[in-house]
A tleap script that builds the chain and sets N, CA, C and O, in Angstrom:
source leaprc.protein.ff14SB
mol = sequence {
  NMET ALA THR ASN ASP ASN GLN GLU VAL GLN
  SER ALA SER ASP SER ASN HIE GLN LEU THR
  ALA ASP GLY LYS ASN ALA GLN MET ILE ILE
  CYS PRO ASN CYS ARG CYS LYS ILE LEU LEU
  LYS LYS THR ALA GLU LEU VAL ASN THR ASP
  ILE PHE LEU PRO TYR MET ARG VAL LYS LYS
  ASN THR SER ASN GLN GLU SER GLY GLN VAL
  ASP GLY GLU GLN LEU SER GLN PHE TRP LYS
  VAL ASP ASN MET PHE THR PHE GLU ASN VAL
  GLY PHE THR LYS THR VAL GLY SER SER ILE
  LYS TYR LEU ILE CYS ALA ASP CYS GLU ILE
  GLY PRO ILE GLY TRP HIE ASP ILE ASN ASP
  LYS THR THR PHE LEU ILE ALA THR GLN ARG
  ILE HIE TYR SER CASP
}
set mol.1.N position { -86.634 32.064 216.556 }
set mol.1.CA position { -85.520 31.899 217.647 }
set mol.1.C position { -84.718 32.842 218.243 }
set mol.1.O position { -83.666 32.899 217.607 }
set mol.2.N position { -84.721 33.301 218.796 }
set mol.2.CA position { -83.643 34.574 219.781 }
set mol.2.C position { -82.567 34.654 219.681 }
set mol.2.O position { -81.817 33.692 219.847 }
set mol.3.N position { -82.201 35.764 219.394 }
set mol.3.CA position { -80.802 35.657 219.613 }
set mol.3.C position { -80.178 35.539 221.208 }
set mol.3.O position { -80.883 35.723 222.201 }
set mol.4.N position { -78.759 35.206 221.258 }
set mol.4.CA position { -78.461 35.126 222.757 }
set mol.4.C position { -78.501 36.482 223.563 }
set mol.4.O position { -77.935 37.376 222.935 }
set mol.5.N position { -78.850 36.756 224.393 }
set mol.5.CA position { -78.701 38.226 224.952 }
set mol.5.C position { -77.728 38.919 225.308 }
set mol.5.O position { -77.863 40.108 225.597 }
set mol.6.N position { -76.262 38.117 225.359 }
set mol.6.CA position { -75.193 38.851 225.484 }
set mol.6.C position { -74.748 39.152 224.184 }
set mol.6.O position { -74.000 40.116 224.349 }
set mol.7.N position { -74.788 38.810 222.682 }
set mol.7.CA position { -74.615 39.513 221.441 }
set mol.7.C position { -75.009 40.921 221.847 }
set mol.7.O position { -75.855 41.279 222.667 }
set mol.8.N position { -73.981 41.822 220.878 }
set mol.8.CA position { -74.294 43.280 220.716 }
set mol.8.C position { -74.993 43.639 219.962 }
set mol.8.O position { -74.902 42.871 219.004 }
set mol.9.N position { -75.675 44.365 219.779 }
set mol.9.CA position { -77.244 44.493 218.827 }
set mol.9.C position { -77.004 45.925 218.308 }
set mol.9.O position { -77.166 46.760 219.198 }
set mol.10.N position { -76.831 46.184 217.698 }
set mol.10.CA position { -76.953 47.751 216.814 }
set mol.10.C position { -78.090 48.024 216.009 }
set mol.10.O position { -78.152 47.220 215.079 }
set mol.11.N position { -79.447 49.245 216.015 }
set mol.11.CA position { -80.046 49.168 214.994 }
set mol.11.C position { -79.416 49.639 213.727 }
set mol.11.O position { -78.243 50.005 213.652 }
set mol.12.N position { -80.186 49.611 212.824 }
set mol.12.CA position { -80.029 50.292 211.511 }
set mol.12.C position { -78.757 51.311 211.501 }
set mol.12.O position { -77.559 51.419 211.238 }
set mol.13.N position { -80.107 52.083 212.063 }
set mol.13.CA position { -78.553 54.006 212.146 }
set mol.13.C position { -78.091 53.732 212.593 }
set mol.13.O position { -77.122 54.407 212.248 }
set mol.14.N position { -77.476 52.688 213.885 }
set mol.14.CA position { -76.160 53.136 214.510 }
set mol.14.C position { -74.938 52.353 213.240 }
set mol.14.O position { -73.724 52.543 213.322 }
set mol.15.N position { -75.481 51.642 212.333 }
set mol.15.CA position { -74.643 51.056 211.485 }
set mol.15.C position { -74.934 51.496 209.972 }
set mol.15.O position { -75.920 51.854 209.328 }
set mol.16.N position { -73.219 51.233 209.676 }
set mol.16.CA position { -72.719 51.372 208.281 }
set mol.16.C position { -72.963 50.551 207.145 }
set mol.16.O position { -72.337 50.621 206.088 }
set mol.17.N position { -74.357 49.385 207.530 }
set mol.17.CA position { -74.198 49.091 206.630 }
set mol.17.C position { -73.284 47.467 206.330 }
set mol.17.O position { -73.410 46.819 205.291 }
set mol.18.N position { -72.447 47.091 207.430 }
set mol.18.CA position { -71.174 46.628 206.741 }
set mol.18.C position { -71.287 45.466 206.083 }
set mol.18.O position { -71.973 44.496 206.407 }
set mol.19.N position { -70.353 45.636 204.827 }
set mol.19.CA position { -70.858 44.494 203.839 }
set mol.19.C position { -68.901 43.739 203.671 }
set mol.19.O position { -67.781 44.247 203.724 }
set mol.20.N position { -69.509 42.170 203.439 }
set mol.20.CA position { -67.920 41.653 203.256 }
set mol.20.C position { -67.443 41.898 201.781 }
set mol.20.O position { -67.892 42.679 200.942 }
set mol.21.N position { -66.608 41.181 201.722 }
set mol.21.CA position { -66.048 41.530 200.410 }
set mol.21.C position { -66.391 41.643 199.011 }
set mol.21.O position { -65.881 42.272 198.084 }
set mol.22.N position { -67.611 40.697 199.119 }
set mol.22.CA position { -68.634 40.401 197.816 }
set mol.22.C position { -70.082 41.009 197.972 }
set mol.22.O position { -71.018 41.036 197.172 }
set mol.23.N position { -69.985 41.405 199.041 }
set mol.23.CA position { -70.659 42.970 199.056 }
set mol.23.C position { -72.134 42.349 199.841 }
set mol.23.O position { -73.155 43.038 199.814 }
set mol.24.N position { -72.115 40.950 200.550 }
set mol.24.CA position { -72.825 40.301 201.277 }
set mol.24.C position { -73.121 41.389 202.428 }
set mol.24.O position { -72.397 42.368 202.608 }
set mol.25.N position { -74.891 40.943 203.593 }
set mol.25.CA position { -74.535 41.664 204.739 }
set mol.25.C position { -73.523 41.096 205.480 }
set mol.25.O position { -73.407 39.897 205.230 }
set mol.26.N position { -72.549 41.622 206.511 }
set mol.26.CA position { -71.545 41.160 207.407 }
set mol.26.C position { -72.088 40.781 208.988 }
set mol.26.O position { -71.577 40.140 209.907 }
set mol.27.N position { -73.086 41.341 208.866 }
set mol.27.CA position { -73.614 40.849 210.759 }
set mol.27.C position { -75.319 39.920 209.968 }
set mol.27.O position { -75.963 40.025 208.925 }
set mol.28.N position { -75.375 39.321 210.868 }
set mol.28.CA position { -76.667 38.880 210.804 }
set mol.28.C position { -77.924 39.925 211.353 }
set mol.28.O position { -77.929 40.692 212.317 }
set mol.29.N position { -78.709 39.706 210.597 }
set mol.29.CA position { -79.966 40.863 210.283 }
set mol.29.C position { -80.860 40.000 211.663 }
set mol.29.O position { -80.584 38.817 211.858 }
set mol.30.N position { -81.800 40.626 212.455 }
set mol.30.CA position { -82.581 40.414 213.183 }
set mol.30.C position { -83.859 41.491 213.945 }
set mol.30.O position { -83.724 42.713 213.996 }
set mol.31.N position { -84.792 40.919 214.367 }
set mol.31.CA position { -86.187 41.987 214.351 }
set mol.31.C position { -86.062 42.927 215.338 }
set mol.31.O position { -85.867 42.568 216.499 }
set mol.32.N position { -86.160 44.247 214.993 }
set mol.32.CA position { -85.518 44.477 215.922 }
set mol.32.C position { -86.889 45.223 217.410 }
set mol.32.O position { -86.804 46.201 218.152 }
set mol.33.N position { -88.065 44.071 217.227 }
set mol.33.CA position { -88.740 43.900 219.037 }
set mol.33.C position { -88.228 42.897 219.147 }
set mol.33.O position { -87.098 43.220 219.514 }
set mol.34.N position { -88.276 41.084 219.044 }
set mol.34.CA position { -87.902 40.269 219.771 }
set mol.34.C position { -86.915 40.122 219.472 }
set mol.34.O position { -86.232 39.863 220.463 }
set mol.35.N position { -86.068 40.137 218.132 }
set mol.35.CA position { -84.508 40.220 218.393 }
set mol.35.C position { -84.333 38.627 217.732 }
set mol.35.O position { -83.229 38.121 217.529 }
set mol.36.N position { -85.464 38.038 217.480 }
set mol.36.CA position { -85.112 36.713 216.438 }
set mol.36.C position { -84.127 37.207 214.914 }
set mol.36.O position { -83.966 38.326 214.426 }
set mol.37.N position { -83.678 36.047 214.538 }
set mol.37.CA position { -82.926 35.699 213.562 }
set mol.37.C position { -84.166 36.079 212.139 }
set mol.37.O position { -85.361 35.796 212.057 }
set mol.38.N position { -83.274 36.795 211.197 }
set mol.38.CA position { -84.202 37.215 209.781 }
set mol.38.C position { -83.570 36.875 208.825 }
set mol.38.O position { -84.017 36.308 207.828 }
set mol.39.N position { -82.517 37.174 209.027 }
set mol.39.CA position { -80.948 36.792 207.748 }
set mol.39.C position { -79.833 36.096 208.289 }
set mol.39.O position { -79.633 36.429 209.457 }
set mol.40.N position { -79.029 35.238 207.849 }
set mol.40.CA position { -77.887 34.698 208.479 }
set mol.40.C position { -76.800 35.492 207.684 }
set mol.40.O position { -77.068 35.940 206.569 }
set mol.41.N position { -75.233 35.716 208.417 }
set mol.41.CA position { -74.438 36.220 207.713 }
set mol.41.C position { -74.362 35.942 206.086 }
set mol.41.O position { -74.772 34.853 205.683 }
set mol.42.N position { -73.794 36.999 205.054 }
set mol.42.CA position { -73.439 36.897 203.837 }
set mol.42.C position { -74.869 36.193 203.489 }
set mol.42.O position { -74.974 34.967 203.503 }
set mol.43.N position { -75.562 36.737 203.291 }
set mol.43.CA position { -77.335 35.917 202.448 }
set mol.43.C position { -78.049 37.332 201.738 }
set mol.43.O position { -78.963 37.151 200.933 }
set mol.44.N position { -77.650 38.595 202.025 }
set mol.44.CA position { -78.530 39.377 201.389 }
set mol.44.C position { -77.554 40.314 201.050 }
set mol.44.O position { -76.760 40.752 201.882 }
set mol.45.N position { -77.570 40.720 199.616 }
set mol.45.CA position { -77.290 42.258 199.071 }
set mol.45.C position { -77.934 43.476 198.904 }
set mol.45.O position { -79.028 43.586 198.352 }
set mol.46.N position { -77.246 44.452 199.394 }
set mol.46.CA position { -77.718 45.748 199.726 }
set mol.46.C position { -77.701 46.333 198.541 }
set mol.46.O position { -76.759 46.070 197.792 }
set mol.47.N position { -78.849 47.352 198.064 }
set mol.47.CA position { -79.730 47.580 196.730 }
set mol.47.C position { -80.654 48.742 197.301 }
set mol.47.O position { -81.465 48.898 198.214 }
set mol.48.N position { -80.210 49.311 196.490 }
set mol.48.CA position { -80.941 50.994 196.381 }
set mol.48.C position { -82.092 50.937 195.342 }
set mol.48.O position { -81.957 50.663 194.150 }
set mol.49.N position { -83.237 51.239 195.979 }
set mol.49.CA position { -84.582 51.299 195.696 }
set mol.49.C position { -85.646 52.161 195.985 }
set mol.49.O position { -86.095 52.037 197.125 }
set mol.50.N position { -86.026 52.764 195.471 }
set mol.50.CA position { -87.751 53.482 196.325 }
set mol.50.C position { -88.926 52.479 196.480 }
set mol.50.O position { -89.623 51.991 195.590 }
set mol.51.N position { -88.995 52.236 198.187 }
set mol.51.CA position { -90.662 51.541 197.741 }
set mol.51.C position { -91.334 51.919 198.842 }
set mol.51.O position { -90.782 51.998 199.940 }
set mol.52.N position { -92.404 52.147 198.673 }
set mol.52.CA position { -93.299 53.233 200.185 }
set mol.52.C position { -93.714 51.828 200.505 }
set mol.52.O position { -94.014 50.901 199.752 }
set mol.53.N position { -93.631 51.934 202.333 }
set mol.53.CA position { -93.903 50.632 203.258 }
set mol.53.C position { -95.024 51.417 204.241 }
set mol.53.O position { -94.960 52.562 204.691 }
set mol.54.N position { -95.880 50.583 204.385 }
set mol.54.CA position { -96.804 51.723 205.633 }
set mol.54.C position { -95.391 51.731 206.894 }
set mol.54.O position { -94.198 51.427 206.908 }
set mol.55.N position { -96.342 52.235 207.773 }
set mol.55.CA position { -95.656 52.289 208.694 }
set mol.55.C position { -95.711 51.246 209.689 }
set mol.55.O position { -96.826 50.786 209.935 }
set mol.56.N position { -94.611 50.742 210.369 }
set mol.56.CA position { -94.811 49.296 211.776 }
set mol.56.C position { -95.875 49.734 212.732 }
set mol.56.O position { -96.729 48.858 212.866 }
set mol.57.N position { -96.019 50.440 213.194 }
set mol.57.CA position { -97.390 50.820 214.415 }
set mol.57.C position { -97.593 51.894 213.737 }
set mol.57.O position { -96.792 52.805 213.523 }
set mol.58.N position { -99.397 51.722 213.164 }
set mol.58.CA position { -100.006 52.318 212.940 }
set mol.58.C position { -100.587 53.615 213.926 }
set mol.58.O position { -101.092 53.499 215.043 }
set mol.59.N position { -100.351 54.878 213.152 }
set mol.59.CA position { -100.680 56.200 213.555 }
set mol.59.C position { -102.111 56.645 213.729 }
set mol.59.O position { -102.709 57.158 212.783 }
set mol.60.N position { -102.648 56.479 214.836 }
set mol.60.CA position { -103.925 57.591 214.965 }
set mol.60.C position { -104.203 58.760 213.875 }
set mol.60.O position { -103.593 59.827 213.953 }
set mol.61.N position { -105.240 58.482 212.762 }
set mol.61.CA position { -105.091 59.464 211.960 }
set mol.61.C position { -106.742 59.155 210.550 }
set mol.61.O position { -106.876 58.870 209.360 }
set mol.62.N position { -107.939 59.574 212.203 }
set mol.62.CA position { -109.020 59.242 211.750 }
set mol.62.C position { -109.352 59.800 210.295 }
set mol.62.O position { -110.145 59.118 209.646 }
set mol.63.N position { -108.692 61.306 209.517 }
set mol.63.CA position { -108.610 61.260 207.837 }
set mol.63.C position { -108.436 60.649 206.924 }
set mol.63.O position { -109.146 60.495 205.930 }
set mol.64.N position { -106.828 59.981 207.356 }
set mol.64.CA position { -106.741 59.136 206.154 }
set mol.64.C position { -107.399 57.679 206.905 }
set mol.64.O position { -107.258 56.814 206.040 }
set mol.65.N position { -107.941 57.150 207.925 }
set mol.65.CA position { -108.441 56.156 208.058 }
set mol.65.C position { -109.759 56.212 207.322 }
set mol.65.O position { -110.104 55.071 207.017 }
set mol.66.N position { -110.597 57.112 206.940 }
set mol.66.CA position { -111.665 56.969 206.267 }
set mol.66.C position { -111.374 57.339 205.446 }
set mol.66.O position { -111.536 56.220 204.959 }
set mol.67.N position { -110.937 58.071 204.398 }
set mol.67.CA position { -110.558 58.329 203.004 }
set mol.67.C position { -110.023 56.627 202.538 }
set mol.67.O position { -110.375 56.147 201.461 }
set mol.68.N position { -109.211 55.916 203.454 }
set mol.68.CA position { -109.028 55.044 203.310 }
set mol.68.C position { -107.579 54.506 202.695 }
set mol.68.O position { -107.395 53.399 202.189 }
set mol.69.N position { -106.287 55.898 202.918 }
set mol.69.CA position { -105.215 55.831 202.438 }
set mol.69.C position { -104.394 55.526 203.435 }
set mol.69.O position { -104.610 55.666 204.638 }
set mol.70.N position { -103.296 55.038 202.827 }
set mol.70.CA position { -102.377 54.141 204.425 }
set mol.70.C position { -100.810 55.075 204.701 }
set mol.70.O position { -99.911 55.298 203.891 }
set mol.71.N position { -100.921 55.477 206.138 }
set mol.71.CA position { -99.405 55.847 205.803 }
set mol.71.C position { -98.345 55.430 206.494 }
set mol.71.O position { -98.202 54.804 207.544 }
set mol.72.N position { -97.644 55.888 205.717 }
set mol.72.CA position { -96.387 55.711 205.080 }
set mol.72.C position { -94.963 56.405 205.086 }
set mol.72.O position { -94.593 57.551 205.338 }
set mol.73.N position { -94.291 55.200 204.692 }
set mol.73.CA position { -92.597 56.374 204.149 }
set mol.73.C position { -92.195 55.569 202.730 }
set mol.73.O position { -92.182 54.356 202.515 }
set mol.74.N position { -91.919 56.525 201.974 }
set mol.74.CA position { -90.668 56.023 201.131 }
set mol.74.C position { -89.347 55.881 201.511 }
set mol.74.O position { -88.580 56.786 201.838 }
set mol.75.N position { -88.981 53.963 201.414 }
set mol.75.CA position { -87.548 54.142 201.814 }
set mol.75.C position { -86.574 53.447 200.723 }
set mol.75.O position { -87.008 52.682 199.861 }
set mol.76.N position { -85.363 53.760 200.840 }
set mol.76.CA position { -84.586 53.132 199.674 }
set mol.76.C position { -83.268 52.232 199.694 }
set mol.76.O position { -82.669 51.814 198.703 }
set mol.77.N position { -82.918 52.005 201.149 }
set mol.77.CA position { -82.126 51.205 200.795 }
set mol.77.C position { -83.040 49.906 201.342 }
set mol.77.O position { -84.208 49.938 201.729 }
set mol.78.N position { -81.841 48.377 201.220 }
set mol.78.CA position { -82.976 47.275 201.121 }
set mol.78.C position { -81.285 46.172 201.486 }
set mol.78.O position { -80.084 46.342 201.277 }
set mol.79.N position { -81.981 45.285 201.994 }
set mol.79.CA position { -80.952 43.826 201.553 }
set mol.79.C position { -81.967 42.722 201.044 }
set mol.79.O position { -83.011 42.288 201.532 }
set mol.80.N position { -81.290 42.437 199.910 }
set mol.80.CA position { -82.265 42.055 199.027 }
set mol.80.C position { -81.782 40.202 198.930 }
set mol.80.O position { -80.573 39.971 198.922 }
set mol.81.N position { -82.520 39.297 198.879 }
set mol.81.CA position { -82.553 38.129 198.545 }
set mol.81.C position { -83.179 37.486 197.805 }
set mol.81.O position { -84.383 37.509 198.062 }
set mol.82.N position { -82.725 36.541 196.457 }
set mol.82.CA position { -83.513 35.949 195.808 }
set mol.82.C position { -84.018 35.130 196.323 }
set mol.82.O position { -84.632 34.631 195.380 }
set mol.83.N position { -84.345 34.340 197.474 }
set mol.83.CA position { -84.557 33.138 197.207 }
set mol.83.C position { -85.911 33.211 199.008 }
set mol.83.O position { -85.602 33.522 200.159 }
set mol.84.N position { -87.309 32.779 198.443 }
set mol.84.CA position { -87.707 33.008 200.327 }
set mol.84.C position { -87.280 32.029 201.533 }
set mol.84.O position { -87.622 32.116 202.713 }
set mol.85.N position { -86.222 30.823 200.769 }
set mol.85.CA position { -85.895 29.847 201.708 }
set mol.85.C position { -84.913 30.476 202.032 }
set mol.85.O position { -85.057 30.157 203.212 }
set mol.86.N position { -83.713 31.312 202.062 }
set mol.86.CA position { -83.058 31.939 202.483 }
set mol.86.C position { -82.701 32.946 203.868 }
set mol.86.O position { -81.722 33.363 204.486 }
set mol.87.N position { -84.706 33.049 203.903 }
set mol.87.CA position { -84.905 34.133 205.728 }
set mol.87.C position { -84.555 32.816 206.690 }
set mol.87.O position { -84.564 31.686 206.204 }
set mol.88.N position { -84.281 33.026 207.940 }
set mol.88.CA position { -84.564 32.428 208.995 }
set mol.88.C position { -86.237 32.537 208.772 }
set mol.88.O position { -86.927 31.970 207.924 }
set mol.89.N position { -86.585 33.349 209.703 }
set mol.89.CA position { -88.196 33.807 210.214 }
set mol.89.C position { -88.799 34.959 209.738 }
set mol.89.O position { -88.737 36.065 210.275 }
set mol.90.N position { -89.382 34.676 208.720 }
set mol.90.CA position { -89.931 36.034 208.125 }
set mol.90.C position { -91.484 35.411 207.600 }
set mol.90.O position { -91.673 34.341 207.020 }
set mol.91.N position { -92.308 36.235 207.920 }
set mol.91.CA position { -94.036 35.903 207.618 }
set mol.91.C position { -93.924 36.845 206.255 }
set mol.91.O position { -93.235 37.801 205.901 }
set mol.92.N position { -95.345 35.770 205.505 }
set mol.92.CA position { -95.361 37.151 204.513 }
set mol.92.C position { -97.085 37.565 204.535 }
set mol.92.O position { -97.672 36.484 204.542 }
set mol.93.N position { -98.080 38.676 204.548 }
set mol.93.CA position { -98.887 38.992 204.655 }
set mol.93.C position { -99.961 38.651 203.670 }
set mol.93.O position { -99.587 37.974 202.712 }
set mol.94.N position { -100.973 38.920 203.710 }
set mol.94.CA position { -102.143 38.601 202.203 }
set mol.94.C position { -101.557 39.252 201.321 }
set mol.94.O position { -100.688 40.097 201.540 }
set mol.95.N position { -102.173 38.764 199.743 }
set mol.95.CA position { -101.647 39.731 198.923 }
set mol.95.C position { -102.521 41.543 198.991 }
set mol.95.O position { -103.709 41.748 199.237 }
set mol.96.N position { -101.676 42.368 198.750 }
set mol.96.CA position { -101.864 43.491 199.159 }
set mol.96.C position { -102.558 44.438 197.069 }
set mol.96.O position { -102.006 44.470 195.969 }
set mol.97.N position { -103.350 44.754 197.370 }
set mol.97.CA position { -103.762 45.152 195.842 }
set mol.97.C position { -103.555 44.076 195.106 }
set mol.97.O position { -103.720 43.020 195.716 }
set mol.98.N position { -103.111 43.957 193.501 }
set mol.98.CA position { -102.725 43.156 192.963 }
set mol.98.C position { -101.765 41.925 193.653 }
set mol.98.O position { -102.082 40.828 194.112 }
set mol.99.N position { -100.805 42.424 193.554 }
set mol.99.CA position { -99.579 41.645 193.571 }
set mol.99.C position { -98.497 41.920 195.036 }
set mol.99.O position { -97.578 41.113 195.176 }
set mol.100.N position { -98.636 42.976 196.006 }
set mol.100.CA position { -97.680 42.938 196.695 }
set mol.100.C position { -97.998 42.342 197.873 }
set mol.100.O position { -99.091 42.568 198.391 }
set mol.101.N position { -96.879 41.317 198.577 }
set mol.101.CA position { -97.054 41.067 199.891 }
set mol.101.C position { -96.300 41.615 200.930 }
set mol.101.O position { -95.167 41.834 200.502 }
set mol.102.N position { -96.403 41.901 201.979 }
set mol.102.CA position { -94.964 42.544 203.111 }
set mol.102.C position { -94.704 41.806 203.848 }
set mol.102.O position { -95.494 40.984 204.313 }
set mol.103.N position { -93.214 41.948 204.216 }
set mol.103.CA position { -92.392 40.843 205.165 }
set mol.103.C position { -92.776 41.499 206.382 }
set mol.103.O position { -92.792 42.710 206.604 }
set mol.104.N position { -93.149 40.348 207.304 }
set mol.104.CA position { -92.831 40.635 208.768 }
set mol.104.C position { -92.102 39.617 209.562 }
set mol.104.O position { -91.675 38.557 209.103 }
set mol.105.N position { -91.985 40.049 210.876 }
set mol.105.CA position { -91.404 39.030 211.722 }
set mol.105.C position { -92.448 37.717 211.950 }
set mol.105.O position { -93.669 37.819 212.061 }
set mol.106.N position { -91.882 36.803 211.982 }
set mol.106.CA position { -93.088 35.363 212.299 }
set mol.106.C position { -92.757 35.499 213.637 }
set mol.106.O position { -93.765 35.196 214.275 }
set mol.107.N position { -91.955 35.769 214.300 }
set mol.107.CA position { -92.331 35.522 215.597 }
set mol.107.C position { -93.201 36.358 216.770 }
set mol.107.O position { -93.953 35.906 217.634 }
set mol.108.N position { -92.821 37.730 216.481 }
set mol.108.CA position { -93.741 38.597 216.792 }
set mol.108.C position { -94.249 39.111 216.084 }
set mol.108.O position { -94.665 40.084 216.712 }
set mol.109.N position { -94.632 39.220 214.934 }
set mol.109.CA position { -95.439 39.687 213.826 }
set mol.109.C position { -95.163 41.244 213.160 }
set mol.109.O position { -95.802 41.635 212.184 }
set mol.110.N position { -94.263 41.953 213.741 }
set mol.110.CA position { -94.110 42.830 213.931 }
set mol.110.C position { -93.809 43.676 212.111 }
set mol.110.O position { -93.161 42.884 211.426 }
set mol.111.N position { -94.036 44.575 211.578 }
set mol.111.CA position { -93.854 45.058 210.383 }
set mol.111.C position { -94.592 45.844 209.817 }
set mol.111.O position { -95.537 46.251 210.493 }
set mol.112.N position { -94.499 46.208 208.810 }
set mol.112.CA position { -93.551 45.529 207.719 }
set mol.112.C position { -92.210 46.037 207.451 }
set mol.112.O position { -91.867 47.160 207.082 }
set mol.113.N position { -91.519 45.000 207.706 }
set mol.113.CA position { -90.039 44.915 207.539 }
set mol.113.C position { -89.339 44.894 206.160 }
set mol.113.O position { -88.129 44.851 205.934 }
set mol.114.N position { -90.430 44.935 205.242 }
set mol.114.CA position { -89.676 44.395 204.214 }
set mol.114.C position { -91.082 44.468 203.181 }
set mol.114.O position { -92.145 44.925 203.600 }
set mol.115.N position { -90.879 43.856 201.539 }
set mol.115.CA position { -91.831 43.997 200.272 }
set mol.115.C position { -91.275 42.799 199.411 }
set mol.115.O position { -90.116 42.409 199.269 }
set mol.116.N position { -92.632 42.268 198.803 }
set mol.116.CA position { -92.142 41.209 197.763 }
set mol.116.C position { -93.390 41.467 197.145 }
set mol.116.O position { -94.445 41.599 197.766 }
set mol.117.N position { -93.225 41.557 195.587 }
set mol.117.CA position { -94.153 41.000 194.331 }
set mol.117.C position { -94.033 40.025 193.822 }
set mol.117.O position { -93.061 39.540 193.241 }
set mol.118.N position { -95.759 39.379 194.133 }
set mol.118.CA position { -95.477 38.047 193.797 }
set mol.118.C position { -95.370 37.982 192.309 }
set mol.118.O position { -95.546 36.809 191.980 }
set mol.119.N position { -95.137 38.810 191.176 }
set mol.119.CA position { -94.989 38.632 190.296 }
set mol.119.C position { -93.534 38.439 189.828 }
set mol.119.O position { -93.325 37.846 188.770 }
set mol.120.N position { -92.452 38.949 190.625 }
set mol.120.CA position { -91.415 38.530 190.441 }
set mol.120.C position { -90.780 37.624 191.849 }
set mol.120.O position { -90.590 37.947 193.022 }
set mol.121.N position { -90.578 36.387 191.099 }
set mol.121.CA position { -89.986 35.243 192.171 }
set mol.121.C position { -88.782 35.565 192.375 }
set mol.121.O position { -88.389 34.570 192.984 }
set mol.122.N position { -87.939 36.228 192.301 }
set mol.122.CA position { -86.495 36.175 193.120 }
set mol.122.C position { -86.192 37.687 193.578 }
set mol.122.O position { -85.043 37.990 193.899 }
set mol.123.N position { -87.103 38.516 193.601 }
set mol.123.CA position { -86.700 39.594 194.794 }
set mol.123.C position { -87.444 39.734 196.076 }
set mol.123.O position { -88.664 39.567 196.069 }
set mol.124.N position { -87.047 39.917 196.769 }
set mol.124.CA position { -87.613 40.193 198.491 }
set mol.124.C position { -86.341 40.790 199.200 }
set mol.124.O position { -85.154 40.487 199.320 }
set mol.125.N position { -87.347 41.977 199.687 }
set mol.125.CA position { -86.565 43.108 199.846 }
set mol.125.C position { -86.915 43.226 201.719 }
set mol.125.O position { -88.045 42.969 202.134 }
set mol.126.N position { -85.915 43.591 202.561 }
set mol.126.CA position { -85.880 43.700 203.672 }
set mol.126.C position { -85.503 45.282 204.072 }
set mol.126.O position { -84.380 45.163 204.564 }
set mol.127.N position { -85.723 46.163 204.100 }
set mol.127.CA position { -85.665 47.447 204.562 }
set mol.127.C position { -84.814 47.720 205.900 }
set mol.127.O position { -85.302 47.437 206.994 }
set mol.128.N position { -83.489 48.293 205.780 }
set mol.128.CA position { -82.649 48.663 206.091 }
set mol.128.C position { -82.409 49.078 207.814 }
set mol.128.O position { -81.685 48.699 208.734 }
set mol.129.N position { -84.179 50.728 207.454 }
set mol.129.CA position { -84.280 50.995 208.378 }
set mol.129.C position { -85.529 50.436 209.136 }
set mol.129.O position { -86.357 51.168 209.678 }
set mol.130.N position { -85.600 48.758 209.120 }
set mol.130.CA position { -87.107 48.573 209.875 }
set mol.130.C position { -85.462 47.124 210.680 }
set mol.130.O position { -85.690 46.090 211.308 }
set mol.131.N position { -84.808 47.385 210.500 }
set mol.131.CA position { -84.044 45.590 211.109 }
set mol.131.C position { -83.147 46.438 211.708 }
set mol.131.O position { -82.658 47.530 211.421 }
set mol.132.N position { -83.027 45.415 212.895 }
set mol.132.CA position { -81.445 45.429 214.099 }
set mol.132.C position { -80.227 44.738 213.325 }
set mol.132.O position { -80.582 44.102 212.333 }
set mol.133.N position { -78.974 44.747 213.574 }
set mol.133.CA position { -77.472 43.769 213.470 }
set mol.133.C position { -77.707 43.129 214.991 }
set mol.133.O position { -78.246 43.412 216.061 }
set mol.134.N position { -76.742 41.808 214.196 }
set mol.134.CA position { -76.386 41.495 215.451 }
set mol.134.C position { -74.786 40.552 215.174 }
set mol.134.O position { -74.539 40.255 214.005 }
set mol.135.N position { -73.661 40.078 216.399 }
set mol.135.CA position { -72.928 39.327 215.655 }
set mol.135.C position { -72.994 37.874 215.967 }
set mol.135.O position { -72.330 37.071 215.313 }
savepdb mol mol.pdb
quit
């Protein structure tokens, strides 16, 4: 479900990750591409942890494609939820490696916007650098 076009949208880089008094997200988290709702207000906590995520858009680099390496970046700030049913609209990729699933927008399938280790049933992370906010 897309957000109302009249709502103000902020990119993650424009926001100071506004928090509620109890440390939750003060704004709705939306897809940067199609603007559908990913998380409602007051549903996730801000955490710092270093995780490698592939780039959202594949960069053409034949040397890395031939070697099997994935281009990406190390990210350190994430919104964390402890139950996958907290999400309004998120999809999961097939398992990568032995236990990682990437999180994507379920509407437009852009991603990865986040990360989940299937061995930890209580940690679902959305990268603050890969989403936008809306009131």
